C-alpha positions in Angstrom: -27.9 6.1 -5.6 -29.5 9.3 -4.3 -29.5 11.6 -1.3 -32.6 12.8 0.4 -33.1 16.1 2.1 -31.4 14.9 5.2 -28.2 14.0 3.3 -28.7 10.2 3.8 -27.6 8.1 0.8 -29.5 5.2 -0.7 -28.0 2.8 -3.2 -30.7 0.6 -4.7 -28.5 -0.9 -7.5 -26.0 -3.6 -7.0 -22.4 -2.5 -6.2 -20.5 -5.3 -7.9 -16.9 -3.9 -8.1 -17.2 -2.0 -11.4 -17.1 1.5 -10.2 -14.4 4.2 -10.7 -11.3 4.2 -8.6 -8.9 7.1 -8.3 -5.4 6.4 -6.9 -3.1 9.3 -6.1 0.5 9.9 -5.0 2.4 7.1 -6.7 0.6 4.3 -5.0 2.2 1.0 -5.8 1.0 -0.4 -9.2 0.0 -3.7 -7.5 -3.0 -1.8 -6.0 -4.2 -0.7 -9.5 -3.6 -4.2 -10.8 -5.6 -5.9 -8.1 -8.5 -3.6 -8.4 -8.5 -3.7 -12.2 -8.6 -7.5 -12.1 -11.7 -7.2 -9.8 -13.5 -5.1 -12.5 -12.9 -1.6 -11.4 -12.1 1.3 -13.7 -8.8 2.6 -12.2 -7.2 6.0 -12.8 -3.8 6.7 -11.3 -2.1 10.1 -10.8 1.5 10.7 -9.7 1.2 13.5 -7.2 -1.1 14.8 -4.5 -4.0 17.1 -5.3 -5.1 20.3 -3.7 -8.6 20.5 -2.2 -10.1 22.2 -5.3 -8.4 19.8 -7.6 -9.6 16.8 -5.6 -13.2 18.2 -5.6 -13.1 18.2 -9.4 -11.6 14.7 -9.6 -13.9 12.8 -7.2 -17.4 13.6 -8.5 -17.9 10.2 -10.0 -15.4 8.2 -8.0 -16.5 5.2 -5.9 -13.1 4.5 -4.3 -10.3 7.0 -3.5 -6.8 6.0 -2.7 -4.3 8.5 -1.2 -1.1 8.7 0.8 -0.1 11.4 3.3 0.0 14.4 0.9 -3.7 14.6 0.0 -6.3 16.0 2.4 -9.8 14.6 2.2 -11.9 17.4 3.7 -15.6 17.8 4.3 -15.8 19.9 1.1 -14.2 17.0 -0.8 -16.6 14.5 0.6 -19.6 16.8 -0.2 -18.5 16.7 -3.8 -18.3 12.9 -4.0 -21.9 11.5 -3.8 -20.8 8.1 -5.1 -17.8 7.7 -2.8 -18.0 4.5 -0.8 -14.5 4.2 0.6 -11.2 6.0 1.1 -7.9 4.0 1.3 -4.9 5.6 3.0 -2.0 3.7 1.6 0.1 4.6 4.6 -0.3 4.4 8.4 -1.7 7.9 9.3 -5.3 9.0 8.6 -5.2 12.5 10.1 -5.3 13.9 6.5 -8.9 12.5 6.3 -11.9 14.1 8.0 -13.0 10.8 9.7 -16.1 12.3 11.3 -17.4 13.7 8.1 -16.6 10.3 6.3 -18.5 8.4 9.0 -21.5 10.7 8.8 -21.7 10.0 5.1 -21.3 6.3 5.4 -17.8 6.3 3.8 -15.4 3.7 5.1 -11.8 4.6 5.6 -9.0 2.0 5.6 -5.2 2.3 6.2 -2.1 0.1 6.5 -1.2 0.0 10.2 1.4 -2.8 9.9 2.7 -3.0 6.4 5.6 -0.5 6.6 6.6 -1.1 10.2 9.8 -2.9 9.4 10.9 -0.3 6.9 10.5 2.5 9.4 12.3 0.6 12.1 15.3 -0.2 9.9 15.6 3.5 8.9 15.6 4.5 12.6 18.3 2.1 13.5 20.4 3.1 10.5 20.1 6.7 11.4 21.0 6.1 15.1 24.1 4.2 13.9 25.0 6.9 11.4 24.6 9.7 13.9 26.5 7.9 16.6 29.4 7.1 14.3 29.2 10.7 12.8 29.0 9.2 9.4 27.3 12.4 8.1 30.4 14.5 8.9 32.8 11.8 7.6 30.9 11.6 4.3 30.8 15.4 3.9 34.5 15.7 4.5 35.4 13.0 2.1 33.4 14.7 -0.7 35.5 17.8 -0.1 38.7 15.8 -0.4 39.5 15.8 3.4 40.8 12.5 4.8 40.2 12.5 8.6 40.7 9.0 10.0 39.9 9.8 13.6 37.7 8.0 16.2 36.9 11.2 18.0 33.2 11.6 18.6 32.4 8.2 17.2 30.8 5.5 19.3 29.1 2.1 19.2 25.4 1.9 19.8 25.9 -1.2 22.0 25.4 -0.2 25.7 23.7 3.1 24.9 20.2 3.9 26.1 17.4 4.3 23.6 14.2 6.2 24.6 11.1 5.4 22.6 8.1 7.8 22.9 5.1 6.0 21.5 5.1 2.2 21.9 2.8 1.1 19.2 3.6 -1.3 16.3 6.7 0.6 15.2 7.9 1.5 18.7 7.5 -2.1 19.8 9.4 -3.6 16.9 12.1 -1.0 17.2 12.4 -2.0 20.9 13.1 -5.6 20.1 15.6 -4.9 17.3 17.5 -2.2 19.2 17.8 -4.6 22.2 19.3 -7.2 19.8 22.0 -4.6 19.0 22.9 -4.3 22.7 21.0 -1.1 23.4 19.1 -0.6 26.7 15.5 0.3 25.8 13.2 2.6 27.7 9.8 3.7 26.5 6.9 6.0 27.4 3.3 5.8 26.2 0.1 7.3 27.5 -1.6 3.9 27.0 -0.8 0.9 29.1 1.5 -1.1 26.8 3.2 -4.4 27.5 7.0 -4.1 27.6 8.7 -6.4 25.0 12.0 -8.1 25.9 13.8 -6.3 28.6 12.4 -2.8 27.7 11.6 -0.7 30.7 8.6 1.5 31.0 9.0 5.1 32.2 6.3 6.7 34.2 6.8 10.1 32.6 8.3 11.5 29.4 10.6 13.6 31.5 12.0 10.5 33.1 12.8 9.0 29.7 14.4 12.2 28.4 16.8 12.5 31.4 18.3 9.0 30.9 18.3 8.4 27.1 21.3 8.7 24.8 18.9 8.8 21.8 15.2 9.7 21.8 12.9 8.7 19.0 9.3 9.7 18.5 6.7 7.3 17.2 3.4 8.9 18.2 0.2 9.0 16.1 -1.4 12.0 14.4 -4.1 12.8 16.9 -4.6 16.6 17.4 -3.5 16.4 21.0 0.0 15.5 19.9 0.5 18.8 18.1 3.5 20.6 19.6 4.3 17.6 21.8 8.0 18.3 21.7 9.5 21.7 22.1 12.0 23.8 24.0 11.2 22.4 27.4 11.5 18.8 26.2 14.8 19.4 24.4 16.2 21.1 27.5 15.3 18.0 29.5 17.3 15.7 27.2 20.8 14.6 28.2 23.6 16.9 26.8 25.1 15.2 23.7 22.1 13.0 23.0 20.4 12.4 19.7 16.9 13.2 18.6 14.8 11.4 15.9 11.3 12.0 14.6 9.8 9.7 12.0 6.2 10.1 13.2 4.4 13.4 12.4 5.9 16.7 11.5 3.6 18.9 13.6 4.6 17.3 16.9 8.0 19.0 17.0 9.1 22.6 17.2 11.8 22.7 14.5 13.0 26.1 15.5 13.7 24.9 19.0 15.4 21.8 17.6 17.7 24.0 15.5 18.7 26.1 18.5 19.6 22.9 20.5 21.7 21.6 17.6 23.5 24.9 17.1 24.2 25.3 20.8 25.7 21.8 21.0 23.2 20.6 23.6 22.2 17.9 21.1 24.9 16.0 19.2 22.7 15.2 16.2 19.2 14.6 14.9 17.3 12.8 12.1 14.0 14.0 10.9 11.8 12.4 8.2 8.5 14.3 8.7 7.8 18.1 8.6 4.9 20.5 9.4 4.7 21.5 5.7 5.9 19.2 3.0 6.1 19.6 -0.8 3.1 18.0 -2.6 5.2 16.4 -5.4 8.7 15.4 -6.4 10.9 18.3 -7.5 9.3 21.1 -5.4 11.6 23.1 -3.2 11.8 22.0 0.4 11.9 24.6 3.1 12.9 23.9 6.7 14.6 25.5 9.7 16.8 22.4 9.8 18.5 22.8 6.5 22.3 23.2 6.5 22.9 21.8 10.0 25.9 19.4 10.6 25.2 15.9 11.8 21.5 16.3 11.0 19.9 13.8 8.6 16.9 15.1 6.7 14.8 12.6 4.6 11.7 13.4 2.5 9.1 11.4 4.4 10.5 8.1 3.3 10.3 6.1 6.5 8.0 3.6 5.0 9.1 4.1 1.4 10.8 0.8 0.5 9.7 -1.3 -2.5 8.8 -4.1 -0.1 6.6 -1.9 2.1 4.9 -0.1 -0.7 4.0 -3.3 -2.5 2.6 -4.8 0.7 0.6 -1.6 1.4 -0.8 -1.6 -2.1 -2.0 -5.1 -2.0 -3.3 -4.9 1.6 -5.3 -1.6 1.3 -6.6 -2.5 -2.2 -7.9 -5.8 -0.7 -9.7 -4.1 2.1 -11.3 -1.6 -0.3 -12.6 -4.4 -2.6 -13.9 -6.4 0.4 -15.9 -3.4 1.5 -17.3 -2.4 -1.8 -18.2 -6.0 -2.9 -19.5 -7.4 0.4 -19.5 -4.7 3.1 -16.7 -6.1 5.1 -15.2 -3.5 7.4 -12.3 -5.4 9.0 -9.6 -2.9 10.2 -11.7 0.1 9.2 -10.5 3.1 11.1 -13.9 4.8 11.4 -16.8 2.3 11.0 -17.8 -0.7 13.2 -15.7 -3.7 12.3 -18.0 -6.4 10.8 -17.1 -9.4 8.6 -19.9 -11.8 7.7 -18.9 -15.0 5.9 -20.6 -15.2 2.5 -23.3 -17.8 1.8 -23.4 -18.6 -1.9 -26.5 -17.5 -3.7 -27.5 -14.8 -1.3 -28.0 -11.0 -1.6 -26.5 -8.8 1.0 -28.0 -5.7 2.7 -25.4 -3.2 4.0 -27.0 -0.8 6.5 -25.1 1.9 8.5 -27.2 3.7 11.1 -27.1 5.7 14.3 -26.4 3.4 17.3 -29.7 3.4 19.1 -31.7 0.5 20.6 -34.1 -1.4 18.4 -32.6 -0.9 14.9 -31.9 -4.6 14.3 -35.5 -5.4 15.4 -36.9 -2.9 12.9 -34.8 -4.3 10.1 -35.9 -7.9 10.8 -39.5 -6.9 11.2 -39.4 -5.3 7.7 -37.8 -8.5 6.3 -40.5 -10.6 7.9 -43.2 -8.5 6.5 -41.8 -9.1 3.0 -41.4 -12.8 3.6 -37.6 -12.6 3.4 -35.7 -15.5 5.2 -32.4 -14.4 6.8 -29.5 -16.7 5.8 -26.9 -14.8 7.8 -26.7 -11.6 9.8 -24.1 -9.7 11.9 -24.3 -6.4 13.8 -21.5 -4.3 15.1 -21.4 -1.0 16.9 -18.8 1.7 17.4 -19.4 4.8 19.4 -22.4 6.5 17.7 -22.5 4.1 14.7 -24.2 0.8 14.2 -23.5 -1.4 11.2 -25.4 -4.5 10.1 -24.9 -7.0 7.3 -27.9 -9.2 6.3 -28.0 -12.0 3.7 -31.2 -13.3 2.2 -31.8 -15.8 -0.6 -33.7 -13.5 -2.9 -33.3 -9.9 -4.3 -34.3 -7.2 -1.8 -37.7 -5.7 -2.8 -37.4 -2.0 -3.7 -40.3 -1.1 -1.4 -38.6 -2.8 1.5 -35.4 -0.9 0.8 -37.3 2.4 0.6 -38.9 1.6 4.0 -35.4 0.9 5.5 -34.1 4.1 4.0 -37.0 6.0 5.6 -35.9 5.0 9.1 -34.7 8.2 10.8 -31.6 6.3 12.1 -30.4 5.3 8.6 -27.1 6.9 7.5 -26.4 4.8 4.4 -28.0 1.8 2.7 -26.9 -0.3 -0.2 -27.1 -3.9 -1.5 -24.4 -6.2 -2.9 -24.2 -9.7 -4.1 -20.8 -10.9 -3.0 -19.0 -13.1 -5.7 
């Protein structure tokens, strides 16, 4: 593998699944096991790394696995000439510079579905705990106070739940909340199909005015920064509950504290924060510490053994499929292409700028070298094009050099899927 003066990367040797893998942040051991069995050299580390630490660690790494605490910046990617893929063993990918990864032909994968149930169960548990004021009862019992009173405690049945962000988590939460007898309202900027008897609100303000509990399940796009602040809290019903298990930077925590202390909100549950400790044992700082009837959890919405095991197996499988045969199913940044493997063939993996005529140029070069195409599939996504091509013989080096010399080439490599 080498990079020319334009930064394009050419891999002439076979990528057969024996490269180095670095897994950070306590990724489930099943991920390391699966990749090790496939022939990779796997290194695991318990905590997140700073940018400078990661730059030192990724120089010879082919596959990088992270969770939400590690930022993969352009500087990191510049320091990783062998890097083929990054796996986010979580839902969010805003900690990865996707544009920089795409420009270097690095595929990024995540786990958009694996921990959905775990997050939903925590949301429902916290709504019930806050509505029954279990946090207060628990604190009193630990001080020796017996207060067997129903004051301020309610059932969730018949109460109105407002869901902001109606994706995989919001949709499943909607169904389960309704099964508990709650009336569900939701707001999403995209046109989403209502599940069950859920009712769509035309504006977020409409949802806030009618909901007894409001829960955020938005993604990490920059436009969501500061989504929920003083004006939104003021629009909520007096005595209502607020939950955020999506992204820390979407909520003004100082404003949330003021609304809890004033009594405008009856309680809150927060699992994500604008700044979070990088590893277990570090001190946690937040405006929300010390407030009654506020549940604070250390970003554990998807942290169940079941979810983490599923995520480990799922993302590891996607990473191996990409390295070994170029499959980009569910990639968050590259065109999604999955070409069934024909036994005995050699595969060309070609990422390029999405302009007319690239496929014709590739096939002309193949014809000039007498290569017969056994299978081929092209996909495009915004400014990127991605084509997988199988032939029955090894790809000649001079033909690969000609393909690399095309001014549209971003990354080129060959594999022989097993």
